[in-house]
C-alpha positions in Angstrom: 89.9 -36.7 43.4 92.2 -39.7 42.5 91.6 -41.4 39.2 93.0 -44.2 37.1 94.4 -43.3 33.7 92.5 -45.2 31.0 95.6 -45.4 28.8 98.4 -46.4 31.2 96.5 -47.5 34.3 98.4 -45.2 36.5 96.9 -43.2 39.4 96.7 -39.5 39.2 95.0 -36.6 41.1 92.5 -34.7 39.1 91.1 -31.4 40.4 88.3 -31.3 37.9 85.7 -33.8 36.6 85.6 -32.0 33.3 89.3 -31.9 32.3 91.7 -34.8 32.5 94.9 -34.6 34.6 96.6 -31.3 34.6 94.1 -28.6 33.4 97.0 -26.5 31.9 98.1 -29.4 29.8 94.6 -30.0 28.5 94.3 -26.3 27.7 97.2 -26.7 25.3 95.3 -29.2 23.2 93.4 -28.1 20.1 89.7 -28.9 19.8 90.2 -32.2 17.9 92.6 -33.5 20.5 90.2 -32.6 23.3 87.3 -34.3 21.6 89.5 -37.4 20.9 90.4 -37.7 24.6 86.8 -37.1 25.7 85.4 -39.8 23.3 88.1 -42.5 23.5 89.5 -42.0 27.1 86.4 -40.7 28.9 88.3 -37.7 30.2 90.5 -39.9 32.3 94.1 -39.4 31.1 97.0 -38.7 33.4 99.1 -35.6 32.5 101.9 -37.8 31.0 99.4 -39.6 28.6 97.7 -36.3 27.8 101.1 -34.9 26.7 101.7 -38.1 24.6 98.4 -37.6 22.8 99.2 -34.0 22.2 102.6 -34.7 20.8 101.6 -37.7 18.6 98.0 -36.9 17.6 98.9 -35.8 14.1 101.8 -38.3 13.5 99.7 -40.6 11.4 97.0 -39.7 8.8 94.4 -42.0 10.3 91.2 -39.9 9.9 90.7 -36.8 7.8 88.4 -35.5 10.5 91.4 -35.0 12.8 93.9 -33.7 10.2 95.1 -30.1 10.5 94.7 -27.9 7.5 97.8 -28.4 5.4 
């Protein structure tokens, strides 16, 4: 199924309505990242944006609910 990425607006093919973009990329996310994507992006991120969220999720101390144990 073809979808539009809610972050960048690009088109991508998703083989699942549960996981965004590439299922293997989504599987590499921790539970906080997965919830963040489900809530804020409605499970509609392309693989590139999913990787961006994964790589930058903990870059800023925005919410203590999403901080890894230090």
